[in-house]
C-alpha positions in Angstrom: 7.0 -19.7 -17.0 3.8 -19.8 -15.0 2.0 -16.6 -13.8 0.6 -17.3 -10.3 -2.5 -15.2 -9.4 -3.5 -15.5 -5.8 -5.2 -13.7 -3.0 -3.9 -14.1 0.6 -6.0 -13.7 3.7 -5.5 -13.4 7.4 -7.1 -16.4 9.0 -9.5 -16.0 11.9 -10.5 -18.7 14.3 -14.2 -18.2 13.6 -13.6 -18.8 9.9 -11.5 -21.9 10.2 -14.4 -24.5 10.5 -16.2 -22.9 7.5 -13.0 -22.9 5.3 -12.2 -26.5 6.1 -15.4 -27.6 4.4 -13.9 -26.3 1.2 -10.4 -27.6 2.0 -10.6 -31.2 3.1 -7.2 -32.5 2.0 -4.6 -32.3 4.8 -0.8 -32.5 4.5 2.4 -31.2 6.1 4.5 -28.7 4.2 8.0 -27.6 5.0 10.2 -25.2 3.0 13.7 -23.8 3.2 14.4 -20.4 1.5 17.8 -19.8 0.1 19.8 -16.6 -0.7 23.4 -15.4 -0.9 25.1 -13.9 2.2 24.3 -10.4 0.8 20.7 -11.4 0.0 21.1 -10.8 -3.7 17.8 -12.6 -4.4 15.8 -10.6 -1.9 17.2 -7.3 -3.3 16.2 -8.5 -6.8 12.6 -9.3 -5.7 13.2 -13.1 -6.0 12.3 -15.9 -3.7 13.9 -19.3 -4.0 12.7 -22.3 -2.0 13.0 -26.0 -1.6 9.7 -27.5 -0.4 8.5 -30.8 0.8 4.8 -30.9 0.2 3.4 -34.1 1.5 5.5 -36.8 -0.2 6.7 -34.5 -3.0 9.9 -32.5 -3.2 9.6 -29.3 -5.3 11.9 -26.3 -5.9 10.4 -23.0 -6.8 11.6 -19.6 -7.9 9.2 -16.7 -7.8 9.6 -13.1 -9.0 8.4 -10.1 -7.1 4.6 -9.6 -7.3 3.5 -6.9 -9.7 0.9 -4.3 -8.5 0.4 -6.2 -5.2 -2.6 -4.7 -3.5 -3.7 -8.0 -2.0 -3.9 -9.6 -5.5 -0.5 -11.1 -6.3 0.6 -11.8 -9.8 4.1 -13.5 -9.8 6.2 -15.2 -12.5 6.8 -18.6 -11.1 9.2 -21.5 -12.2 8.7 -24.8 -10.4 10.3 -28.2 -10.9 10.6 -31.5 -9.1 13.7 -31.7 -6.8 15.9 -34.4 -5.5 15.3 -35.2 -1.9 16.4 -32.2 0.3 18.8 -30.8 -2.3 18.5 -27.9 -4.7 19.2 -28.6 -8.3 19.4 -25.3 -10.1 20.2 -27.0 -13.4 16.6 -28.1 -13.6 15.4 -24.5 -14.0 15.3 -22.8 -17.4 18.2 -20.5 -16.7 18.0 -18.5 -20.0 14.3 -17.9 -19.6 14.7 -16.8 -15.9 17.6 -14.5 -16.9 15.6 -12.9 -19.7 12.6 -12.3 -17.3 14.4 -11.2 -14.1 18.0 -10.4 -15.1 19.2 -13.1 -12.6 22.0 -15.5 -13.5 21.3 -18.5 -11.3 24.4 -20.3 -12.3 26.6 -17.5 -11.1 25.0 -17.5 -7.7 24.7 -21.2 -7.1 27.8 -21.7 -5.0 26.9 -18.8 -2.7 23.4 -19.8 -1.8 22.7 -20.6 1.8 19.5 -21.3 3.9 18.1 -18.1 5.3 14.8 -19.2 7.0 12.2 -22.0 6.9 8.5 -22.4 7.0 6.6 -25.3 8.6 2.9 -25.6 8.5 -0.1 -27.9 8.1 -2.0 -27.2 4.9 -5.7 -28.0 4.3 -6.6 -27.5 0.6 -9.3 -28.1 -2.0 -10.6 -26.9 -5.3 -13.6 -24.5 -5.3 -15.9 -23.4 -8.1 -15.9 -19.7 -9.0 -18.9 -17.6 -10.1 -19.4 -17.6 -13.9 -17.1 -20.6 -14.3 -13.5 -21.3 -13.4 -11.7 -23.0 -10.5 -9.4 -22.0 -7.7 -7.4 -23.8 -5.1 -8.2 -22.7 -1.5 -5.4 -23.4 1.0 -5.5 -22.9 4.8 -2.1 -22.8 6.4 -1.2 -22.9 10.1 2.3 -23.2 11.5 5.4 -21.0 11.8 8.2 -19.2 10.1 11.5 -20.1 11.7 14.9 -18.3 11.5 17.4 -19.5 14.2 15.7 -19.0 17.5 13.1 -16.6 16.2 9.6 -17.8 15.2 6.6 -16.1 13.8 3.1 -17.7 13.6 1.5 -18.6 10.2 -2.3 -18.4 10.2 -3.5 -17.6 6.7 -5.6 -18.7 3.7 -4.7 -18.5 0.0 -6.9 -18.6 -3.0 -5.0 -19.3 -6.2 -6.7 -19.1 -9.6 -6.5 -22.3 -11.7 -8.9 -21.5 -14.5 -11.4 -18.8 -15.3 -11.1 -15.0 -14.6 -9.6 -13.0 -11.8 -13.0 -11.3 -11.5 -14.6 -14.6 -10.6 -12.0 -15.2 -8.0 -12.5 -11.8 -6.5 -16.3 -12.3 -6.3 -15.7 -15.6 -4.5 -13.3 -13.9 -2.1 -16.0 -11.4 -1.2 -18.1 -14.3 0.3 -15.2 -15.6 2.4 -15.5 -12.6 4.8 -11.7 -12.7 5.5 -9.4 -9.6 5.6 -6.7 -9.6 3.0 -3.0 -10.1 3.9 -0.3 -8.1 2.1 2.9 -9.9 3.1 4.0 -13.2 1.5 5.7 -15.9 3.6 9.0 -14.9 1.9 8.6 -11.2 2.9 7.8 -12.2 6.5 10.7 -14.7 6.6 13.3 -12.2 5.4 12.1 -9.7 8.0 12.3 -12.3 10.7 15.8 -13.4 9.5 17.0 -9.8 9.7 15.3 -9.4 13.1 13.3 -6.3 11.9 10.1 -5.2 13.5 6.9 -4.6 11.5 6.7 -1.0 10.5 4.0 1.1 8.8 4.1 0.8 5.0 5.0 4.0 3.3 4.6 4.8 -0.4 6.3 2.4 -2.8 6.4 4.1 -6.2 6.0 1.6 -9.0 8.4 1.6 -11.9 6.8 3.3 -14.9 7.8 3.6 -18.6 7.3 7.1 -20.0 6.3 5.6 -23.3 3.6 3.4 -21.8 -0.1 4.3 -22.0 -1.6 6.5 -19.3 -4.1 3.7 -18.5 -1.4 1.1 -17.8 0.5 3.6 -15.6 -2.7 4.4 -13.7 -3.2 0.7 -13.0 0.3 0.5 -11.4 -0.1 3.7 -9.3 -3.6 2.8 -8.2 -2.7 -0.7 -7.0 0.4 0.7 -5.2 -1.8 3.2 -3.3 -4.4 0.5 -2.5 -1.7 -1.7 -1.1 -0.4 1.1 1.1 -3.9 1.7 2.5 -4.7 -2.0 3.0 -1.3 -3.0 4.4 -1.6 -0.4 7.1 -5.1 -1.3 8.1 -3.9 -4.3 10.0 -1.4 -2.2 11.8 -4.2 0.1 12.9 -5.8 -3.0 14.6 -2.7 -4.5 16.1 -0.5 -1.5 17.1 -0.8 1.6 19.2 1.5 3.4 16.8 -0.6 6.2 15.2 1.6 6.2 12.1 -0.3 3.2 10.8 -3.5 5.2 10.7 -1.7 8.1 9.1 -0.2 5.9 6.4 -3.6 4.2 5.8 -5.1 7.6 5.2 -2.2 8.7 3.0 -2.8 5.6 0.9 -6.5 6.5 0.5 -5.6 10.1 -0.4 -3.2 8.8 -3.0 -6.1 6.8 -4.5 -8.2 10.0 -4.8 -5.3 11.9 -6.2 -4.6 9.2 -8.8 -8.3 9.3 -9.9 -8.0 13.1 -10.3 -4.6 13.1 -12.0 -5.8 10.5 -14.5 -9.3 11.8 -14.7 -9.4 12.2 -18.5 -8.7 8.5 -19.1 -10.4 6.8 -16.2 -14.0 5.5 -16.6 -16.8 4.3 -14.3 -15.1 5.5 -11.1 -18.1 7.1 -9.4 -18.9 4.2 -7.0 -15.2 4.0 -6.0 -15.1 7.7 -5.3 -18.2 7.5 -3.2 -16.6 4.7 -1.1 -13.4 6.6 -0.7 -15.3 9.7 0.6 -17.0 7.6 3.2 -13.8 5.9 4.5 -11.9 9.2 4.7 -14.7 10.9 6.5 -14.8 8.0 9.0 -11.0 7.9 9.7 -10.5 11.7 9.8 -11.6 12.5 13.3 -9.2 10.0 14.9 -6.2 11.5 13.1 -7.3 15.1 14.1 -7.5 14.2 17.8 -4.2 12.3 17.7 -2.4 15.3 16.2 -4.1 17.7 18.7 -2.9 15.6 21.7 0.7 15.5 20.2 0.6 19.3 19.8 -0.7 19.9 23.3 2.1 17.7 24.7 4.8 19.5 22.7 3.9 22.8 24.2 3.4 21.3 27.7 -0.2 22.4 27.9 -2.3 22.0 31.1 -2.3 18.3 32.1 -6.1 18.3 32.6 -6.6 19.6 29.1 -4.2 17.0 27.6 -6.0 14.2 29.6 -9.5 15.3 28.3 -8.2 15.5 24.7 -6.5 12.1 25.1 -9.7 10.5 26.2 -11.5 11.8 23.2 -8.6 10.8 21.0 -8.8 7.2 22.4 -12.5 7.1 21.6 -12.0 8.2 18.0 -9.1 5.8 17.6 -11.4 2.9 18.6 -13.8 4.1 15.9 -11.0 4.1 13.4 -10.1 0.6 14.3 -13.6 -0.5 13.8 -13.5 1.0 10.3 -10.2 -0.8 9.5 -11.8 -4.1 10.6 -15.1 -3.4 8.9 -16.9 -5.3 6.2 -17.1 -1.9 4.4 -13.4 -1.5 4.1 -12.8 -5.2 3.2 -15.3 -5.0 0.4 -14.0 -1.7 -0.8 -10.5 -3.2 -1.4 -11.9 -6.3 -3.2 -14.3 -4.3 -5.3 -11.5 -1.8 -6.2 -9.4 -4.8 -7.3 -12.3 -6.1 -9.4 -12.8 -2.6 -10.9 -9.0 -2.5 -11.8 -9.3 -6.0 -13.4 -11.8 -4.6 -15.8 -9.1 -2.1 -17.0 -11.3 1.0 -16.6 -9.4 3.3 -18.8 -9.8 4.5 -22.3 -7.4 2.7 -24.7 -4.8 4.2 -27.0 -4.0 7.8 -27.2 -0.8 9.6 -26.2 2.1 8.4 -24.2 2.3 8.7 -20.4 5.0 11.4 -20.9 2.7 13.6 -23.0 -0.3 12.9 -20.8 1.7 13.9 -17.7 2.4 17.4 -19.1 -1.3 18.1 -19.5 -2.3 16.6 -16.2 0.4 18.6 -14.2 -0.4 21.8 -16.0 -4.1 21.4 -15.2 -3.4 20.8 -11.5 -0.9 23.6 -11.3 -3.4 26.0 -12.9 -5.7 25.5 -9.9 -3.1 26.9 -7.5 -3.4 30.4 -9.1 -6.5 31.4 -7.2 -5.8 34.2 -4.7 -5.9 33.2 -1.0 -6.4 35.2 2.2 -3.6 33.7 4.3 -5.3 34.6 7.6 -8.5 32.7 6.7 -8.5 29.0 7.6 -11.0 27.8 5.1 -9.3 29.1 1.9 -5.9 27.9 3.3 -7.4 24.4 3.8 -8.6 24.4 0.2 -5.2 25.5 -1.1 -3.5 22.8 1.1 -5.6 20.1 -0.7 -4.7 21.5 -4.1 -1.0 21.6 -3.2 -1.2 18.0 -2.0 -2.8 16.9 -5.2 -0.1 18.5 -7.3 2.6 17.0 -5.1 1.2 13.5 -5.5 0.9 14.0 -9.2 4.5 15.1 -9.5 5.5 12.0 -7.6 3.3 9.8 -9.8 4.7 11.2 -13.0 8.3 11.6 -11.8 9.8 8.8 -14.1 8.8 11.0 -17.1 11.2 13.9 -16.2 14.7 14.6 -15.1 15.2 13.6 -11.4 16.9 16.8 -10.3 14.1 19.0 -11.8 11.4 17.0 -10.2 13.1 16.9 -6.8 13.8 20.7 -6.8 10.1 21.4 -7.5 8.9 18.8 -5.0 11.1 20.4 -2.3 9.1 23.7 -2.7 5.8 21.9 -2.8 6.6 19.8 0.4 7.6 23.0 2.2 4.3 24.6 1.3 2.4 21.5 2.3 4.1 21.4 5.7 3.3 25.0 6.5 -0.3 24.7 5.3 -0.6 21.4 7.2 0.5 22.8 10.5 -1.8 25.8 10.1 -4.6 23.4 9.4 -3.8 21.4 12.5 -4.0 24.6 14.6 -7.3 25.6 13.0 -8.8 22.1 13.5 -7.5 21.8 17.0 -9.1 25.1 17.9 -12.4 23.9 16.6 -12.2 20.5 18.4 -11.5 22.2 21.7 -14.2 24.7 21.2 -16.6 21.8 20.7 -15.7 20.7 24.2 -16.0 24.2 25.6 -12.2 24.3 26.1 -9.9 27.2 25.3 -7.1 26.7 22.7 -3.6 27.5 24.3 -2.4 31.0 23.5 1.0 29.6 22.4 -0.7 28.3 19.3 -2.0 31.7 18.3 1.6 33.0 18.4 2.7 30.0 16.4 -0.1 30.5 13.8 1.0 34.1 13.2 4.6 33.0 12.6 3.5 30.3 10.2 1.4 32.8 8.2 4.3 35.1 7.8 6.5 32.2 6.7 3.8 31.0 4.3 3.7 34.3 2.4 7.4 34.1 1.6 7.3 30.4 0.7 4.4 31.0 -1.7 6.2 33.8 -3.4 9.3 31.6 -3.9 7.2 28.8 -5.2 5.4 31.0 -7.8 8.8 32.2 -9.1 9.8 28.6 -9.8 9.0 27.6 -13.4 7.2 24.3 -13.7 9.7 21.7 -15.0 7.3 19.9 -17.2 6.8 22.9 -19.5 10.2 22.1 -21.1 8.4 19.3 -23.0 5.5 21.4 -24.2 
C-alpha cells in the first residue's frame, strides 16, 4: 500500500506558461472509473479506475482522503493492467479488505463504467526546499459522463521524497489557489447530474480513546476544508450561502483552537490571521442579511435598493478576500502548522479531555445578561456558539441522544440570539447611511426578547450530559 500525499490547485491561464517550465514532459491520459449500479465504492469512499497514461495501462484503487483541507493523503494501490480491461485479481485483496473493509472479489461482476476523464498532462520533477522531490502535473481536458462534460484545468503536486512541509513551502511560491475536489468526486457529481453546492460541515470520525491532539488535527483540517472549499464558490457563484459557509468554516477553526486550547501550541500567528479574515468578510454577510430581512417584511423599495447597492459593494470586497494572496497563504501556512503536530503529546484520552473542555465553556454561560441590551446579548451569542461547536466536535465521545437533545436547546438559543443580533446590526448599518430602521423590526425584536427569556430558562434547567462521566 502506498500513501499518496498531494496538493491540487486550480489552474489559471496566467500561470500556465510558468508551470510548463517545470513540467516539460507531455502525454495524453484517459481513465475510466468503475462502480456498482448502487455506487457501493463511492459510498465507501473508494475510487477505482483503469487508466491509459501515455503507452502504459494502469489500474488504481484509492481510498478516501483523510483530513482533506487541500492536502490529500490517500491509501493507494496501483498495478499494471491488461489493455483496456480491469484485472482485480492483481490487487492485494486481503490488504485492501483489511484497510477499507471492501471485498473486491464480491463486487467484481457488478462493476460498470460510471464516467471517464480525458486530458493532456504536462509533468516533471521539482526540487523542494530543504531537500526532497515532488512531481508537478498540469492537466487540461474534460470529465465525461454520457452527454455531460466538465472542464479539467488543474495542477497537482505529489510528494515523492522529503517532507510535506517542504512541499507546502514550494506550493506557496506557485501562487495558485488550492482545489478541494478530486477528479473522482467531480466525476461522480457529474454522473449523478448534481450541481455544485456550498460545502457544509463534514464531521470527522473520532475515536474517544484517541489523544486530544490527534482529534484536534482531524477537526481543524475539516474546518479548514470547509472554509477553503467555499472560497471558490464565493468567486464563481451569486449564492450568498457560499460566503456564509466560508465564514462558518473559519469560525469553527477559531472554536477548535479555543476548545483544544490546553493542548494546542504556537497558535498565535494563526489566530491573528483568522481575526483579519473574519473582520474582512463580516460586513458583506451583514449587508446580505439586512437586504434579505428588508425584503421579507416588504420594506420601502428605495430603502431595499440602497441597501442592496451597499451589499453588492461589500460582496465584491469579500470576493477579493476569497481570491487574495492573504487567504491562499493562510490556508497553506495553516496546513504547514498542522504538519508540525502543534499539540502537547500524551496525557488523557479525548473522552476525558472533552469533559473538561465542555465544562469550561459551559461555565462561561453563567454570566448574567440584560436581554434588552444588544452588546451583552452579542457576547452571549458568541459563547453559546462556541459551546455548540464544541458539543459537535466531541459528540463521538457521548451517547447520541443526550448530545442531540442538548444541541437542540443550544441551536434554539443561537437562532434567537442570532436574529436579535441581525436586527441590532441592521439598525446600526442603516443609521450609518442616515436611514431609519423599519418599525416592524422593533416589534419583532420585542417578541424575540420575550422568547429568549423562556428559552434560556429551559436551557439552564437541562443538566449537561457530559457530567455523567465526571
